[in-house]
C-alpha positions in Angstrom: 66.7 -46.7 -64.1 69.1 -46.6 -61.2 70.4 -49.0 -58.7 68.3 -48.3 -55.7 64.9 -48.0 -57.3 62.6 -50.5 -55.6 61.7 -53.4 -57.8 58.2 -54.4 -56.7 55.3 -54.8 -59.1 52.1 -53.4 -57.8 48.6 -52.3 -58.8 48.0 -48.6 -58.4 44.4 -47.9 -57.2 42.4 -44.7 -57.4 41.1 -44.2 -53.8 39.1 -41.1 -54.5 39.4 -37.4 -55.5 41.4 -34.8 -53.7 38.8 -33.0 -51.6 39.4 -29.3 -52.1 37.7 -26.7 -50.0 37.1 -23.0 -50.8 38.2 -22.9 -54.4 37.9 -25.6 -57.1 40.2 -25.4 -60.2 38.2 -25.4 -63.4 41.0 -26.9 -65.5 43.6 -28.5 -63.2 46.8 -29.2 -65.0 50.2 -28.9 -63.3 50.5 -30.0 -59.7 53.3 -30.0 -57.1 53.7 -30.5 -53.4 56.4 -29.1 -51.0 57.9 -30.9 -48.0 55.2 -29.4 -45.7 52.4 -30.8 -47.9 51.4 -27.5 -49.4 49.8 -28.2 -52.8 50.0 -25.9 -55.9 47.7 -26.5 -58.8 47.7 -24.6 -62.1 44.3 -23.7 -63.5 44.7 -23.3 -67.2 41.1 -22.0 -67.7 41.3 -19.3 -65.0 45.0 -18.5 -65.8 46.1 -18.8 -62.2 47.8 -21.0 -59.6 45.7 -22.2 -56.6 47.5 -23.0 -53.3 45.9 -25.6 -50.9 47.1 -26.9 -47.5 47.7 -30.6 -47.0 44.1 -31.1 -46.0 42.9 -29.5 -49.3 41.8 -26.2 -47.8 42.2 -23.2 -50.1 45.0 -20.9 -49.0 45.5 -18.3 -51.8 45.4 -17.6 -55.6 48.4 -16.5 -57.6 48.1 -14.6 -60.8 45.3 -13.7 -63.2 45.0 -13.6 -67.0 47.3 -11.2 -68.8 50.7 -10.6 -70.2 52.2 -8.3 -67.6 54.7 -9.6 -65.0 52.8 -11.8 -62.5 50.0 -12.4 -64.9 49.5 -15.8 -66.7 48.1 -17.2 -69.9 47.4 -20.9 -70.0 49.8 -21.9 -67.1 50.7 -25.6 -67.4 53.6 -27.1 -65.4 54.6 -26.0 -61.9 57.3 -27.0 -59.5 58.6 -25.9 -56.1 61.9 -24.1 -56.2 62.0 -24.3 -52.4 59.3 -24.7 -49.7 58.3 -21.0 -50.2 58.6 -20.4 -53.9 57.3 -22.0 -57.1 58.2 -21.8 -60.7 55.3 -21.7 -63.3 55.5 -22.6 -66.9 53.5 -19.7 -68.3 52.9 -21.6 -71.6 51.1 -19.1 -73.8 53.2 -16.2 -72.6 56.3 -18.3 -73.4 58.1 -17.6 -70.2 58.8 -18.9 -66.7 57.5 -17.0 -63.7 58.4 -17.3 -60.0 56.0 -16.6 -57.1 56.1 -16.8 -53.3 53.4 -19.1 -52.1 53.4 -17.7 -48.5 52.8 -14.1 -49.6 51.2 -14.6 -53.0 53.7 -12.1 -54.4 55.3 -12.2 -57.9 59.1 -12.6 -57.6 60.5 -12.6 -61.1 60.0 -13.7 -64.7 62.3 -14.7 -67.6 62.0 -15.7 -71.2 60.0 -14.6 -74.2 58.6 -16.1 -77.4 61.4 -17.4 -79.7 63.9 -20.1 -80.4 67.1 -18.4 -79.3 69.0 -18.9 -76.0 66.7 -18.4 -73.0 63.7 -18.0 -75.3 60.8 -20.4 -75.3 58.0 -21.7 -77.5 55.3 -23.3 -75.4 57.2 -24.2 -72.2 54.9 -26.9 -71.0 56.6 -27.9 -67.7 59.5 -27.0 -65.5 61.7 -28.7 -62.9 64.9 -27.9 -61.0 68.0 -30.0 -60.9 70.3 -30.7 -57.9 72.3 -27.5 -58.6 69.2 -25.3 -58.5 69.2 -24.8 -62.3 65.9 -24.4 -64.0 65.0 -27.1 -66.6 62.4 -26.3 -69.2 60.9 -28.7 -71.9 59.7 -26.7 -74.9 56.8 -28.3 -76.7 57.2 -26.4 -79.9 61.0 -26.0 -80.0 61.5 -29.7 -79.4 64.3 -29.3 -76.9 65.2 -29.0 -73.2 66.9 -25.9 -71.9 68.9 -25.9 -68.7 69.2 -22.3 -67.3 70.4 -20.4 -64.3 67.7 -19.2 -62.0 67.9 -15.9 -63.8 67.1 -17.5 -67.2 70.6 -17.6 -68.7 71.3 -20.6 -70.8 73.7 -23.2 -69.4 73.2 -25.8 -72.1 70.4 -27.3 -74.2 69.8 -30.8 -75.5 67.3 -33.1 -77.3 67.1 -31.0 -80.5 69.6 -32.9 -82.6 71.0 -36.4 -83.1 69.4 -39.8 -83.6 67.2 -39.5 -80.4 65.8 -36.1 -81.2 62.8 -35.1 -79.1 59.4 -34.7 -80.7 57.1 -32.6 -78.5 58.7 -33.0 -75.0 56.1 -32.6 -72.3 57.6 -33.5 -69.0 61.1 -33.6 -67.4 62.5 -34.5 -64.0 66.0 -34.7 -62.7 66.9 -37.8 -60.7 70.2 -39.4 -59.7 72.2 -37.2 -62.1 69.9 -38.0 -65.0 67.3 -36.0 -66.9 64.2 -38.1 -67.6 62.0 -36.7 -70.4 58.5 -37.5 -71.7 59.1 -37.6 -75.4 55.4 -37.3 -76.2 55.0 -37.9 -80.0 57.7 -40.6 -79.9 55.7 -42.4 -77.2 58.7 -43.0 -75.0 60.8 -41.7 -72.1 64.3 -40.5 -72.9 67.0 -40.7 -70.3 69.9 -38.3 -70.6 73.0 -37.9 -68.4 73.8 -34.6 -66.5 75.4 -33.1 -69.6 72.4 -33.9 -71.9 73.9 -37.0 -73.6 71.3 -39.7 -74.4 71.7 -42.8 -72.3 68.7 -44.9 -73.2 64.9 -44.9 -73.7 62.0 -46.5 -71.9 58.9 -47.7 -73.7 57.5 -47.7 -77.2 54.2 -47.0 -78.9 51.3 -49.3 -77.8 48.8 -50.2 -75.2 50.5 -53.2 -73.5 52.3 -53.0 -70.2 55.4 -50.9 -70.5 54.2 -49.3 -73.8 53.1 -45.7 -74.0 50.8 -43.3 -75.9 51.4 -39.6 -75.5 53.3 -39.7 -72.2 53.1 -36.5 -70.2 53.9 -35.6 -66.6 56.2 -37.8 -64.5 57.7 -38.0 -61.0 59.8 -40.2 -58.8 57.8 -41.5 -55.9 59.9 -40.9 -52.7 58.1 -42.4 -49.8 59.8 -44.8 -47.4 62.1 -47.0 -49.5 60.1 -46.4 -52.7 61.8 -44.6 -55.6 59.6 -45.6 -58.5 59.2 -43.7 -61.7 55.6 -42.8 -62.2 54.4 -41.7 -65.7 51.1 -40.2 -66.9 50.4 -42.4 -69.9 48.0 -39.9 -71.2 46.2 -41.4 -74.2 46.2 -44.8 -72.6 44.3 -43.3 -69.6 46.6 -44.7 -66.9 49.6 -44.2 -64.7 52.5 -46.6 -65.3 55.4 -47.4 -62.9 58.9 -48.3 -64.0 62.3 -49.1 -62.6 65.6 -49.8 -64.5 64.3 -53.3 -64.9 61.3 -52.0 -66.8 57.6 -52.0 -66.2 56.6 -52.8 -62.6 53.0 -51.6 -62.2 50.0 -49.5 -63.4 46.6 -48.1 -62.4 43.8 -50.6 -62.6 41.1 -48.0 -63.1 40.9 -46.2 -66.4 41.6 -42.4 -66.2 40.5 -40.1 -69.0 43.5 -37.8 -69.7 46.1 -37.9 -66.9 48.6 -35.1 -67.5 50.5 -34.3 -64.3 51.5 -36.2 -61.2 53.0 -35.5 -57.8 53.5 -37.2 -54.5 52.8 -35.9 -51.0 54.9 -36.3 -47.8 52.3 -38.7 -46.4 52.6 -41.1 -49.4 49.6 -40.1 -51.5 50.0 -39.8 -55.3 48.0 -36.9 -56.9 47.1 -37.0 -60.5 45.4 -34.2 -62.5 43.1 -35.3 -65.3 42.6 -32.6 -67.8 39.5 -34.2 -69.4 37.7 -35.2 -66.2 38.8 -31.8 -64.7 39.6 -33.6 -61.4 42.5 -34.4 -59.2 42.6 -38.0 -58.2 44.3 -39.7 -55.2 46.1 -42.9 -56.0 47.8 -45.4 -53.6 
């Protein structure tokens, strides 16, 4: 993947569940953690985002079901814009919304249902690149849009060419590259900072390094680790990659791992949409 990714094969072990206190998400999906350890979890069933401190104690709830600004409908992905604000992929409202996690207040919203510039069809996750631009994979439009923080299109990619995306589900920006979970092509696609395809990782299958319905992904940044971790959803596992290829996986079978995030203290958090739990992996 990139030159300074650690190349050390390992077995990833589930060490337990994230012990949440005060509120329990009924359908945990997206998950993200800021530099202070504050955890944000989207609850697709309750149409909200739940905030927990690093010990798992409930802090506050953001949003409720609806179509008005600040209301949510089937929220999926979530990411921190900075330590105080999050962006939420409000999937069934076909938009991105921004909230302040310290106050619980709605900040702004952009996007609507459609296939034009700055419009979305089932935005399933969201991330931010090094320039603070918002990056949105669209499940139904089969593309990635890169936008300003006000929702204006900068450029899009993945919707044409020989490596056209088929139901993109996750995207991260790392070392000047966009890494995308190309769900129905059972692979990860790596693009440069302008959206030009560089190479792909994985192919359909159950063997090490092969994928089935890849979903959420993250780069583990703890100590000298910079491993790419991928939710291999239909194979019920997390896989680890570097530019040299497959370097590790979970040894315990998960049911439907969909989103993954790391914490400042080195834990790996995985939401399982079938088990309705958040697991801790080390």
